[in-house]
C-alpha positions in Angstrom: 50.0 -11.8 68.4 51.0 -12.0 64.8 54.6 -12.5 63.9 55.4 -9.3 62.0 58.4 -11.0 60.3 55.8 -12.8 58.1 54.7 -9.4 56.7 56.5 -8.9 53.4 56.6 -6.3 50.6 53.9 -6.8 47.9 51.5 -8.8 50.2 47.9 -7.8 49.6 46.2 -6.2 52.7 42.6 -7.4 53.1 39.9 -6.2 55.4 37.6 -8.2 57.7 35.2 -8.6 54.7 38.1 -10.2 52.6 38.3 -7.3 50.2 41.8 -6.1 49.3 42.2 -2.3 49.9 46.0 -1.9 49.9 49.4 -3.6 49.3 52.3 -3.7 51.7 55.3 -1.5 50.8 57.4 -2.6 53.8 57.5 -2.8 57.6 58.2 0.6 59.2 59.8 -0.4 62.5 58.2 -3.1 64.6 54.6 -1.8 64.9 53.8 -0.1 61.6 53.1 -1.2 58.1 53.8 1.2 55.3 51.4 0.7 52.4 52.2 1.3 48.7 51.1 4.6 47.3 47.4 4.9 46.5 46.0 6.3 43.2 46.8 9.8 44.4 50.4 9.0 45.0 50.1 9.0 48.8 51.6 6.4 51.2 49.5 5.3 54.2 50.5 3.6 57.4 48.6 1.1 59.6 49.5 -0.3 63.0 50.4 -4.0 63.3 47.8 -4.2 66.1 45.1 -4.3 63.4 46.6 -7.4 61.9 44.7 -10.6 62.6 46.7 -13.0 60.4 49.2 -13.4 57.6 47.8 -16.6 56.2 47.7 -17.5 52.5 50.2 -14.7 51.6 47.8 -12.0 52.7 47.8 -9.5 55.6 44.3 -9.7 57.1 43.1 -6.9 59.4 40.4 -6.8 62.0 38.2 -4.1 60.5 36.3 -3.2 57.3 38.3 -1.5 54.6 36.3 1.6 54.7 37.0 2.1 58.4 40.7 1.3 57.9 41.0 3.9 55.2 39.3 6.5 57.5 41.7 5.7 60.3 45.0 5.1 58.5 47.8 7.6 58.8 49.8 9.5 56.2 52.9 9.6 58.4 54.7 6.8 60.3 53.2 5.7 63.6 55.4 5.9 66.7 
């Protein structure tokens, strides 16, 4: 389990292939990361259960970026 207190605003979010696909806006509760707005002005949310590590100042998730972007939410997860 990753310590979610290590997830900070402005951290890059990288996929399992090490490509950055988002940036952390802030933590939304204990189990959800709110991402900065995309090029269309939309915030997205991902569950902390996807996070593998927070090493080297990055949030690394357990799936490819394309899959993450298909499954992320546009509203906070509860």
